[in-house]
N, C-alpha and C positions, 0 to 999 in steps of 0.2 A: 472334564474341565478342571478337576482338582490338580492334575499334573501341570496343566498350562499355567495356573496361577499359584503354584506351590510356593514360590518365593514371597508372594504376598501373604498367603494364608499362614505360613509359619512365623510371620511377624506378629508378636502378641498384640501390637497396637492395631492390627487389621483383622487377622483371623478370617474364618469363613463368614462371619457376620459382616465384616467390612467388605469382603469381596462381593457378597450379595448386594450390598448397597451400591457398589460400582456397577453391578449387573443391572440394577433397577434404574440407574441414572440415565438422564437424557441431556446431552450437551450439544449446543449449536455453535459451530465455528464459522465466523464471518471471515472469508478470505482463505484461499488455499495457496498462499504465496510463501514468502520467506518465513514468516512467523507461523502461519497455518500448518505448513508441512510438518515441523517437529511436534507441534501440539497434536495434530491428528495421529501421527505415528505412535506417540506414547499413550494417548488415550485409548487408541485401538488395542495396543498391546496390553494395556491395563485391564481391558475387559469392560469398558463403559458400554452399557447395554444398547443404547441408541445414540448415534452420532449423526448430526446433520451438517452438511457442508454447503455454504453459499458462495458461489463465485461464477461470474458470467464471462470471465476472461479466458483466453486460450494460452496454452503453454508455448513459450517462445524460447529459442535456444539460449538467449541471454539470461533466462531464469535458472538454468541448470547449475550455475556457479554456486547457488545457495539453496535452491528449492530441491533438495536431494530426494524428495519423494518421487520425483519424475525422472525419466530417462529419455533418450533420443526417440524411443518408440511412442512417447507421449506428445511429441511436438505437434502443434496445431490442434490438439484435442482440447475440449473444455476442461478447465482445471478441476472443477468439482467432480466431473465424470471420471477423469483420469485418476484423481486421488482415490475415488471409490474403488476403481479397478485394482489399484496397487494395494490398497488397505485390506481388501477382501482376501488377498493372498496372505497377509500378515495375520488376520484373525477372521475366519469365516463363521464364527459362532455368534457374532453380534450383528445388529442392524445398522447399516450405513445408508443414509439417504442423501442423494446429490440434488442440489437446487441450482441448476445451470441458468441462473437469472440474476439480475441486479437487485440488490436490496433497496427498497423504496419506502416512502411513507405510506404507500398504499398496501404493501404486503408485509411490512415488518411486524406489526402487532400480532396478527394472526399467526405468523411464523414463530415468534418468540413465545407465545402462549403454549406452544406444543413442547417446550423444553424447560429444563430446570435451571441450567446455567448457560450463559452466553459468553463466548470467548471472542474478543476483537483482535483479528489479525489483519485488519485493513491497513491501507497505506496512504489514506487521504483524509483530510479533516472533515469533509462533508459526511463521509460514512461514519467517522468516529462520533460526531455529534448526533447523527441519526441513531446509531446504536445506543449511545448513552441515554437519549431521551426516550427511546422505546423501552429500555430496561427500567427506567423510572416509572413509566406508565404501566408496564406489565409486572412491576415489582420483581425483577429478575436480577440476581447477582451478575456482575460483569467482570470478567478477568481481562485486564487490559495489558497490552504490550506495544512498544514502539522502538524503532531503531534509527540511528543516524550515524553514518560513517563507521566509527569504532565504539559508539556508545548506545546503550539501551536502557529502557525504563519498563518497570512492571508494577502493577497495582491491582487491587480488587476494589471495585466501586459498587455502590448500591447494595451493600451486604450488611445485614443486621443493623439497619438504621445508620449506616456509615455514609461518608460523602460520595458524591458522584463525580464524574469527569468534569462537569461544568463547575463544580466547587473548586477544582484546581485551575481549570482554564475556562472561565465564563463565556468567552467568545472566541471564535476561530481567528487565526492571524490573517493579516491582509494577504490577498492573493499575490503569489510570487515571492513572498518574503521568506518562505521556508522551502528549499528545494527537496526533491525526493531522491531515492537512490539511483534512479535512472539518469539523474543529472550530475550527482556528485560521487556516486559509488557507495558500496558498503562492503565491509569485510565479510567474506563468505560464511565464516563460522558463527558470526554474531547472531543472526536470526535463529540459529540452532540453539545457542545458549539461552537467549531470551525466551524463545518458544518453549524450551524445556522448563524454564521457570514458570511460565504460564500454565503448562500442563500440571506442574507440581501444585500450584495454587488450586486448580480444579480438583485434584485428588484430595487435598487437605480439606476443602469445603465439603465434599461428598462424605468423606470419612469422619469428619468432625475431629481431626487431630491437628496438633500444632497451632500456630498463630497465623491466620490469614493476613495478607497485606492490605487489610482494610484500614483506611485512614493513614496509609503510608505509601510513599512512592520510592521504590528501590531504583537507584541509579547505578549502572554498571559500566565500567570502562575496560574494554578488551585489551588495551595497550598497557595499562598499569595494573589491571586486575583489582582496581580500587572500587569498593562498594560504599555507597552512602544511602541512608534512608531519611527521607524528608517527611515531616508530619503534614497531613492534610486535614483540615477542619471541615465539617459539614456546614454548608450554607443553606439554611432552610428556605430563604427567600428564592434562591435559585431553583431548588427542588419544587417549590410550590408554583413557581412561574411555569414550569414544564407541565405540571399536573393541571394547572388552571386552563391550559390551552389544549388539553388532550382530545376534546371533542372535535377540534379542527385539524387534528394531527394528520389524518388521512388526506386532507386537501392540500397539504404542503408539497412543495417541490424542493429538490436538492439544489439550492441556488445561492449558497453562501458566497458572497463576493463575486457574483457572476460577472463575466466579462463578455465582450463581443465574441461571437463564435468565429473562429478562424479555421478555414479549410486549407490544409497544407497542399502545396503543389510539389512536383518533382523537378529537380534540376535538369533531368533529361529532356524535359519539354521546353526549356528556356535557354539551354546552354549556348545555342547559336544565335539567339536574339541579340540585337544591338540595343543600345540605350537602356542597359540594366546596371544597377549598382548592387554588387554583392556585399552584404554586411554580416560580419561575424560578431555575434553578441556574447561569445564566451569570455571568460576572464583571461587576462593576459598570460597567466601561467599555464593555461590548459594546452594540452597537446592533442593531435598533431597540429603543427603550424601549416597554414596554406601559403606556400611560397611561390608556386608556379602559376598563380592565377590572381588577377587583380581583385583585391578584397579590401574593404574598409573595416577596420577593427574598432568596434565600439562596445565595450562590455555592457551587459544589460543594466548593471548597477549604476552606470554613468550615462545611460541613454538620453535622459531628459536634459542633461547638462551639455550634450554634444549634438544638439539638433543641427548646428551649423555645418556639421560634417556630412549631412544627408543632402543628396542632390534631389531636390523636389521635382526637377524636370524629368527624372528618370524613374523607371520602375525600380522598386527596392526588393531584392531577393534576400531574405534574412535566414541565417542558419545558426545552429549552436551544436552541442554535442549529440543531442537526441531528438530535437524538434520541439521540446517543451518550452524552453526559454524564448525561442524564436516566435512562438505563438504569442507569448506574453508581450514581446517587443512590438509585434504587429498591433495588438490591442492598444498598447500605450500610444503608438504613433497615430492610430485611427482616432483616438480620443483627442489628440493634438491637431486633428484635421490635416494630417499628412496622409495622402491617399496613395494608391498604387503600391501597396506594401503586401508582400507575400511571404509566408513561412515555408521553408523548404522541408520536405519530408525527410530527406537524408541528413544524417549527422555529419560532422566534420570528416570522419574517417572515409565514409563513402564518397563525399564530395572530393576529397583529396585523390581518391582512386580515379574518379571520373575525369577530373581536370588534368591529372597527370597523363592519363591515356590520351586526352584531347591534345595536350601540348606535344606529345610524342608522335602524333600522326602527321605524316606528310600528305597522305592521300585520305581525305575525309569521306570518301565514298562509302556509304553504308553506316558511317559512324553516327549519323543523325538518327538512325533507327534504333539506337540503344534503348 
């Protein structure tokens, strides 16, 4: 093992003693996605003794642009299991445990108690608040990261009596106000940069070197390479409110800003139905444009102000780039008592392909069986 970790050991700030600390450490990574992949790669290479991976999702081809731990052979596999398989080849001398399950209020405390440090690589606010509150209850340091288009953030929460994520953001944003990368995109290298910073914070905490980003939020811009660090103050009232309710923690459900459940349908099943209004809720600048099929364009941000454009006598088939905003649109319309609204599974690209093929057909025999 000396040869494997030689470049660590010859650093006077680490040495064999420091490498032994890494070997004894247990780190739990929430999410094996864009952020989780680089975190896992570098912690594995560094020789962290036990690494846990929590992810219930499967690898999709759209992940490969940024989740470079995976390859085409990983497609359709559970991310936690696929990550473990790839990481064991990187370092077979450590213990890697895959949890192919969703993190919940029911399993989080028991899981966190088995580890020293928690790394949040999740991509949604429900999970971020769940991770934060569990770290407060179990008194575990939390290494946080987030990405948005070309920008990223890194911080360390709940460390040495420092602030928590709720001290920075007391409450989650309203549903639909913050899009994720599947809706607006993300620069492929950005999660690699931010995830590497998270891994760096984990190593600093374990080794006791440098200054951890506790009480500080590092903001990074990939386009300008500009860094800024914002100060975060501990809010004792927020911390105590979480601790006060810890006995009921396992009874809670992830239901921040819950909306009506929307089950998407496929355009293939309704393409030939009459009396349907197709509504595109993407922003006006988004591509591709649907030009060869009758579509009503109403950006989601203006939906409630354009109800007059909706034909209440028809079924409403709503779509966007990926199917996320269309679900939100259906929920909004349902709450406004506008019925017969459906979210299409397909995004604009697939709809364009299908409708283009439809318009180009002179013989429709068999086309309905798409």
